[in-house]
VOPAGU-2260 file (C-alpha; in pm, 1 decimal, decimal comma):
REM VOPAGU-2260
SITE   aa  ch    i         X         Y         Z
SITE  MET   A    0   12726,3   14949,1    9735,0
SITE  LEU   A    1   12495,9   15232,3    9830,4
SITE  ALA   A    2   12483,1   15348,7   10190,0
SITE  ALA   A    3   12410,9   15663,4   10384,2
SITE  TRP   A    4   12453,5   15778,6   10740,6
SITE  SER   A    5   12260,7   16058,7   10893,3
SITE  GLY   A    6   12201,6   16195,1   11234,5
SITE  ILE   A    7   12210,0   16495,4   11453,8
SITE  ARG   A    8   12552,7   16641,2   11514,8
SITE  PRO   A    9   12575,4   16772,2   11869,6
SITE  LEU   A   10   12670,7   17131,5   11919,6
SITE  VAL   A   11   12847,7   17180,8   12248,3
SITE  ARG   A   12   12836,0   17499,5   12450,3
SITE  ASP   A   13   13121,5   17582,0   12678,3
SITE  PRO   A   14   12959,8   17617,3   13024,4
SITE  HIS   A   15   13194,0   17905,8   13103,5
SITE  ALA   A   16   13100,2   18104,5   12790,2
SITE  LYS   A   17   12882,8   18413,0   12815,5
SITE  SER   A   18   12687,0   18365,4   12490,3
SITE  THR   A   19   12577,3   18099,7   12243,0
SITE  GLU   A   20   12837,1   18225,1   11996,4
SITE  SER   A   21   13069,6   17975,5   12155,6
SITE  LEU   A   22   12870,1   17677,8   12024,0
SITE  VAL   A   23   13124,3   17448,8   11867,5
SITE  ARG   A   24   13100,8   17159,4   11628,9
SITE  SER   A   25   13410,1   16999,1   11773,0
SITE  HIS   A   26   13436,4   16840,9   12117,6
SITE  LEU   A   27   13468,2   16976,4   12466,8
SITE  THR   A   28   13638,8   16816,8   12766,1
SITE  GLN   A   29   13527,6   16922,1   13111,9
SITE  ILE   A   30   13620,5   16810,7   13462,0
SITE  THR   A   31   13380,5   16900,2   13741,9
SITE  PRO   A   32   13491,6   16990,1   14096,2
SITE  SER   A   33   13379,1   16643,2   14206,9
SITE  GLY   A   34   13615,5   16485,5   13952,1
SITE  LEU   A   35   13369,1   16377,4   13682,9
SITE  VAL   A   36   13546,6   16378,0   13346,9
SITE  THR   A   37   13314,8   16448,9   13054,3
SITE  ILE   A   38   13382,2   16454,8   12682,7
SITE  ALA   A   39   13095,7   16587,8   12472,5
SITE  GLY   A   40   13040,9   16655,6   12105,3
SITE  GLY   A   41   13292,6   16556,0   11844,5
SITE  LYS   A   42   13256,2   16321,3   11551,9
SITE  TRP   A   43   13366,0   15974,1   11450,9
SITE  THR   A   44   13654,1   16104,9   11244,8
SITE  THR   A   45   13811,9   16284,3   11541,2
SITE  TYR   A   46   13781,5   16010,2   11803,1
SITE  ARG   A   47   14158,1   15979,2   11847,2
SITE  GLN   A   48   14197,9   16354,0   11903,9
SITE  MET   A   49   13905,3   16342,6   12148,0
SITE  ALA   A   50   14070,9   16058,1   12338,8
SITE  GLU   A   51   14402,9   16240,3   12346,4
SITE  ASP   A   52   14248,0   16563,7   12472,5
SITE  THR   A   53   14050,4   16378,5   12740,9
SITE  ILE   A   54   14348,5   16177,9   12866,7
SITE  ASP   A   55   14578,5   16479,2   12865,7
SITE  ALA   A   56   14323,3   16695,3   13053,0
SITE  THR   A   57   14267,8   16419,4   13309,3
SITE  VAL   A   58   14639,9   16364,5   13367,0
SITE  LYS   A   59   14693,7   16738,4   13410,0
SITE  HIS   A   60   14387,4   16799,5   13630,2
SITE  PHE   A   61   14458,6   16514,1   13870,7
SITE  ASN   A   62   14835,4   16561,8   13858,1
SITE  LEU   A   63   14883,6   16199,4   13757,4
SITE  LYS   A   64   15224,8   16050,8   13699,0
SITE  ALA   A   65   15177,1   15970,8   13334,5
SITE  GLY   A   66   15305,5   16108,0   13010,0
SITE  PRO   A   67   15090,2   16250,1   12734,6
SITE  CYS   A   68   14838,7   16030,1   12555,1
SITE  ARG   A   69   15001,9   15796,6   12302,1
SITE  THR   A   70   14703,7   15730,0   12078,8
SITE  LYS   A   71   14881,8   15868,7   11769,9
SITE  GLU   A   72   15136,1   15585,7   11786,5
SITE  LEU   A   73   14880,4   15317,4   11870,0
SITE  LYS   A   74   14794,1   15097,0   11576,0
SITE  LEU   A   75   14449,1   14946,3   11565,8
SITE  ILE   A   76   14406,7   14571,3   11534,2
SITE  GLY   A   77   14486,7   14468,8   11179,1
SITE  ALA   A   78   14683,1   14784,3   11094,3
SITE  GLU   A   79   15026,5   14622,1   11098,3
SITE  GLY   A   80   15164,3   14612,4   10744,3
SITE  TRP   A   81   14859,2   14780,4   10591,1
SITE  ARG   A   82   14903,7   14948,7   10255,4
SITE  PRO   A   83   14663,0   15058,0    9979,2
SITE  THR   A   84   14744,9   14756,9    9761,2
SITE  LEU   A   85   14695,9   14496,9   10034,2
SITE  HIS   A   86   14390,0   14360,3    9853,8
SITE  LEU   A   87   14590,4   14237,7    9551,7
SITE  PRO   A   88   14764,3   13938,6    9715,7
SITE  LEU   A   89   14431,1   13850,5    9878,5
SITE  ILE   A   90   14273,5   13820,7    9533,0
SITE  GLN   A   91   14565,6   13612,8    9408,0
SITE  MET   A   92   14582,3   13380,4    9708,0
SITE  TYR   A   93   14211,6   13320,0    9772,6
SITE  GLY   A   94   14038,5   13412,9    9447,8
SITE  VAL   A   95   13795,1   13659,5    9599,4
SITE  GLU   A   96   13635,0   13933,0    9390,3
SITE  THR   A   97   13819,0   14265,3    9375,1
SITE  ASP   A   98   13549,4   14467,8    9554,1
SITE  VAL   A   99   13522,5   14200,5    9824,8
SITE  ALA   A  100   13902,0   14193,9    9870,1
SITE  LYS   A  101   13910,2   14574,2    9901,7
SITE  HIS   A  102   13626,3   14560,5   10155,6
SITE  LEU   A  103   13805,2   14292,0   10358,7
SITE  VAL   A  104   14135,2   14480,2   10385,6
SITE  GLU   A  105   13955,2   14810,0   10457,3
SITE  SER   A  106   13752,7   14644,1   10734,4
SITE  TYR   A  107   13995,2   14386,7   10877,5
SITE  GLY   A  108   14340,1   14504,1   10768,8
SITE  ASN   A  109   14595,2   14224,2   10786,5
SITE  ARG   A  110   14328,6   13995,9   10935,4
SITE  ALA   A  111   14156,2   13984,3   10597,1
SITE  TRP   A  112   14354,0   13663,9   10529,2
SITE  THR   A  113   14188,3   13496,2   10824,3
SITE  VAL   A  114   13844,2   13603,6   10702,4
SITE  ALA   A  115   13921,8   13478,9   10351,3
SITE  SER   A  116   14051,0   13146,8   10485,2
SITE  LEU   A  117   13724,4   13100,0   10676,4
SITE  SER   A  118   13523,4   13157,2   10358,1
SITE  GLU   A  119   13373,4   12868,5   10168,1
SITE  LEU   A  120   13452,4   12771,8    9812,8
SITE  THR   A  121   13186,9   12910,7    9578,0
SITE  GLY   A  122   13188,9   12612,4    9341,3
SITE  GLU   A  123   13238,0   12857,3    9056,8
SITE  ARG   A  124   13539,6   12925,8    8840,6
SITE  TRP   A  125   13535,7   13287,1    8965,8
SITE  PRO   A  126   13523,0   13397,2    9239,6
SITE  VAL   A  127   13679,4   13091,4    9398,7
SITE  ARG   A  128   13597,8   13189,7    9758,8
SITE  GLY   A  129   13361,7   13424,8    9933,0
SITE  ILE   A  130   12991,2   13356,3    9900,9
SITE  ARG   A  131   12814,2   13691,6    9931,8
SITE  LEU   A  132   12544,1   13728,1   10194,4
SITE  SER   A  133   12353,7   13935,5    9938,9
SITE  LYS   A  134   12440,4   14015,8    9579,7
SITE  MET   A  135   12383,5   14381,8    9664,7
SITE  TYR   A  136   12666,9   14399,9    9921,6
SITE  ARG   A  137   13034,4   14305,3    9953,6
SITE  TYR   A  138   12988,0   14107,0   10276,7
SITE  ILE   A  139   13073,7   13738,1   10259,2
SITE  GLU   A  140   12989,5   13440,5   10478,3
SITE  GLY   A  141   13346,7   13414,1   10605,2
SITE  GLU   A  142   13288,3   13739,3   10794,8
SITE  ILE   A  143   13016,6   13570,6   10999,5
SITE  ARG   A  144   13250,6   13288,8   11097,8
SITE  TYR   A  145   13517,8   13544,9   11184,3
SITE  ALA   A  146   13274,5   13748,9   11396,5
SITE  VAL   A  147   13169,1   13439,9   11592,1
SITE  ARG   A  148   13515,8   13289,7   11637,2
SITE  TYR   A  149   13724,5   13602,4   11691,8
SITE  GLU   A  150   13487,6   13882,7   11794,0
SITE  TYR   A  151   13249,8   13682,9   12016,8
SITE  ALA   A  152   12936,6   13763,1   11817,2
SITE  GLU   A  153   12645,4   13558,5   11949,7
SITE  THR   A  154   12335,0   13643,6   11745,9
SITE  ALA   A  155   12245,4   13724,7   11387,8
SITE  ILE   A  156   12155,7   14079,9   11491,3
SITE  ASP   A  157   12493,7   14112,4   11663,5
SITE  VAL   A  158   12668,1   14020,4   11337,8
SITE  LEU   A  159   12447,5   14220,9   11102,0
SITE  ALA   A  160   12403,3   14534,6   11312,7
SITE  ARG   A  161   12747,9   14555,8   11471,6
SITE  ARG   A  162   12981,6   14391,9   11222,0
SITE  THR   A  163   12850,4   14435,7   10867,2
SITE  ARG   A  164   12647,0   14755,4   10898,8
SITE  TYR   A  165   12382,2   14660,1   10648,6
SITE  PRO   A  166   12241,5   15005,9   10568,1
SITE  SER   A  167   11882,1   14888,1   10540,0
SITE  LEU   A  168   11873,1   14675,1   10855,3
SITE  ARG   A  169   11619,6   14795,8   11110,5
SITE  LEU   A  170   11641,8   14682,2   11468,6
SITE  ASP   A  171   11308,3   14810,8   11599,0
């Protein structure tokens, strides 16, 4: 699979700084006198730290009766029991291709079994299940059923743009 992401990374300037030397590539949490809480900057890979900093600043600023943010202990849906070799029993149980099995456990975690069970038989000796949406990508038709039944996807664009992330899909 070949994919690329690009974009403009925001540089945030601390409003209390005296010069632009304080431009940062990380994130900045600010609370205005009127109580507006703003988080700016950051990146996808630091979203948990951003959430923690924002919650902790809010709790402190408003003197709320709450402990520190617990996002470090919070497991995302599908994370329970995840391990790097989780794809192997998926291959054995459902007969999906290795790269598809790896994709499923990386994307769905322990819910990969549900996705695989929703996948149709291929009619081939190998792979047994998991008809690819395109030979170029690891996405299989079972993911569409999963998105509709469990993630409330309603349109083809909803599935393709928000679930599979086809790199060449244009929405304009």
